[in-house]
C-alpha positions as CSV (number, residue, x, y, z in Angstrom):
1,M,-47.4,-112.2,-197.0
2,P,-50.4,-113.6,-195.0
3,D,-53.6,-114.6,-196.6
4,E,-56.1,-111.4,-196.0
5,N,-59.5,-112.2,-194.2
6,P,-62.3,-111.1,-196.6
7,L,-64.5,-111.4,-193.5
8,A,-62.4,-108.6,-191.6
9,H,-63.0,-105.9,-195.1
10,L,-66.7,-106.6,-194.9
11,H,-66.6,-105.7,-191.1
12,Q,-64.4,-102.8,-191.4
13,A,-66.3,-101.1,-194.6
14,A,-69.5,-101.8,-192.7
15,E,-68.2,-100.0,-189.3
16,A,-67.1,-97.1,-191.7
17,V,-70.4,-97.0,-192.9
18,R,-72.2,-97.2,-190.0
19,Q,-70.1,-93.9,-188.2
20,Q,-70.5,-92.3,-191.7
21,L,-74.2,-92.0,-191.9
22,P,-74.1,-91.8,-188.8
23,A,-76.2,-94.6,-187.6
24,D,-75.7,-96.0,-184.0
25,D,-76.0,-99.5,-184.6
26,F,-76.4,-102.2,-187.2
27,N,-80.1,-102.5,-186.5
28,E,-83.8,-101.2,-188.7
29,A,-82.9,-97.8,-187.7
30,G,-79.3,-97.9,-189.1
31,V,-81.0,-99.4,-192.4
32,Q,-83.7,-96.7,-192.6
33,R,-80.9,-94.2,-192.3
34,L,-79.2,-96.6,-195.3
35,T,-82.3,-96.1,-197.4
36,A,-82.5,-92.2,-197.0
37,F,-78.3,-92.1,-197.6
38,I,-78.9,-93.7,-200.9
39,E,-82.0,-91.5,-201.9
40,E,-79.5,-88.3,-201.0
41,Q,-76.8,-90.0,-203.2
42,R,-78.9,-91.2,-205.9
43,P,-79.1,-87.5,-208.2
44,L,-75.0,-87.6,-207.5
45,L,-73.7,-90.6,-208.7
46,T,-73.7,-92.9,-212.2
47,R,-73.3,-96.4,-212.8
48,D,-69.3,-95.4,-213.6
49,N,-68.6,-94.2,-210.2
50,V,-71.3,-95.9,-208.0
51,Q,-69.7,-99.3,-207.8
52,G,-67.2,-98.5,-204.6
53,V,-70.1,-96.7,-202.7
54,V,-72.5,-100.1,-203.5
55,L,-69.7,-102.2,-202.0
56,A,-69.2,-100.1,-199.0
57,L,-73.1,-99.7,-198.2
58,G,-73.8,-103.4,-199.3
59,A,-71.4,-104.5,-196.2
60,F,-73.4,-102.2,-194.1
61,L,-76.6,-103.6,-195.0
62,G,-75.1,-107.3,-195.0
63,E,-73.9,-106.6,-191.3
64,C,-77.4,-105.5,-190.2
65,L,-78.9,-108.8,-191.8
66,V,-76.2,-111.0,-189.8
67,R,-76.6,-109.3,-186.9
68,S,-80.4,-109.0,-186.6
69,Y,-81.8,-112.0,-188.5
70,Q,-78.5,-114.0,-187.4
71,G,-77.4,-114.4,-190.8
72,E,-74.2,-115.3,-191.8
73,W,-71.6,-114.1,-194.4
74,A,-71.4,-116.6,-197.0
75,S,-70.3,-117.3,-200.6
76,G,-73.6,-118.1,-202.9
77,P,-74.2,-120.6,-205.4
78,D,-72.6,-118.6,-208.2
79,G,-69.5,-117.7,-205.9
80,T,-71.2,-114.2,-205.0
81,T,-71.0,-112.7,-201.4
82,G,-73.8,-112.5,-199.3
83,V,-75.6,-113.4,-196.1
84,G,-77.1,-117.1,-195.6
85,F,-79.5,-118.2,-193.5
86,Q,-80.0,-121.5,-191.9
87,G,-78.0,-123.0,-194.9
88,T,-81.3,-122.4,-197.1
89,R,-81.6,-118.8,-198.3
90,F,-79.1,-116.7,-199.5
91,Y,-79.2,-112.8,-200.0
92,N,-77.0,-110.5,-201.7
93,P,-77.2,-106.9,-199.9
94,F,-74.7,-105.3,-202.6
95,Y,-77.2,-106.0,-204.9
96,R,-80.1,-104.8,-203.2
97,V,-78.1,-101.5,-202.3
98,M,-78.0,-101.7,-206.3
99,L,-81.6,-101.9,-206.8
100,Q,-82.2,-98.9,-204.9
101,F,-79.6,-97.0,-206.8
102,D,-81.0,-97.7,-209.9
103,N,-84.8,-97.9,-209.1
104,G,-85.6,-95.7,-205.8
105,L,-87.9,-96.2,-202.9
106,K,-89.8,-98.9,-205.5
107,D,-86.5,-101.1,-204.3
108,S,-85.6,-99.8,-200.8
109,V,-83.1,-101.4,-198.5
110,A,-85.5,-101.0,-195.7
111,E,-88.1,-102.4,-197.3
112,F,-86.1,-105.6,-198.0
113,Y,-85.0,-105.8,-194.7
114,A,-88.4,-105.6,-193.3
115,S,-89.5,-108.5,-195.5
116,I,-86.6,-111.1,-194.1
117,P,-88.5,-112.4,-191.2
118,Q,-91.3,-113.5,-193.9
119,R,-89.1,-114.5,-196.3
120,L,-87.5,-116.8,-193.7
121,A,-90.8,-118.4,-192.6
122,E,-91.9,-119.4,-196.0
123,P,-91.4,-123.0,-197.1
124,L,-88.9,-124.1,-199.5
125,P,-89.9,-124.1,-202.6
126,K,-90.1,-127.8,-204.3
127,R,-87.4,-128.9,-206.8
128,G,-88.9,-130.2,-209.9
129,W,-87.0,-133.6,-211.3
130,I,-86.5,-134.5,-214.5
């Protein structure tokens, strides 16, 4: 049995969400629609039944980051899947979706998405050495 490509699954999930939202593209308008969709679903889902939804919606948010801000799907230092930028930044879109499910609009995925250019422009923190 050939190895399955995890990127293919992410792309398939993202495309399925794009069609279901519906969103025209993986862009700011799509993320705005995603934000509204999460708010619509929050009262209907519990921590016990939200995981599959978070995975699908996180794939969509991640694909928006990849296409809009030239990120790339990557594994983080802790082994989680997310979107990397320039080999220096890493963001977990699944975590960001879960934050909005947990906390509402104060942790909006749209606000996170809009903050990416500023985040990428900030200098990296200096590391302290022992």
